[in-house]
C-alpha positions, 0 to 999 in steps of 0.5 A: 495515488498511483505509485507508478505515475511519477519519477524521472521524466526520461524513464516515462517518455514515449512517442505516443504519449509524451511523458504521460506514462507510468515509470518503467520501474512500475513492476519493481516499485510494486514489488518493493512496496509489497515487500515493505508492507509484508515486513512491516505487518509481520514486525509491528505490534500494538500495545494493549491496555493490559500490557500485552502486545498483539501483531498489527496484522491480527488487529487489522484482520478483525477491522471492518473495511472503510468502504463497508462501514457506510453500506450497513444502512440498507 
């Protein structure tokens, strides 16, 4: 889903495209989402069975990307 595809209609209007435009706040929305992702990734931990914790970012770093999982069949 595109984060900039909705919002308050007057913020999206142009004579050329009507309301079929991204929000005028698109850059600000992406900056906010990137900041939220950074804060969450640096403050969330996953509990391991032995009781220790590992940062979620470290857990994700070793994960195989979803789109790469099915390309191994070659």
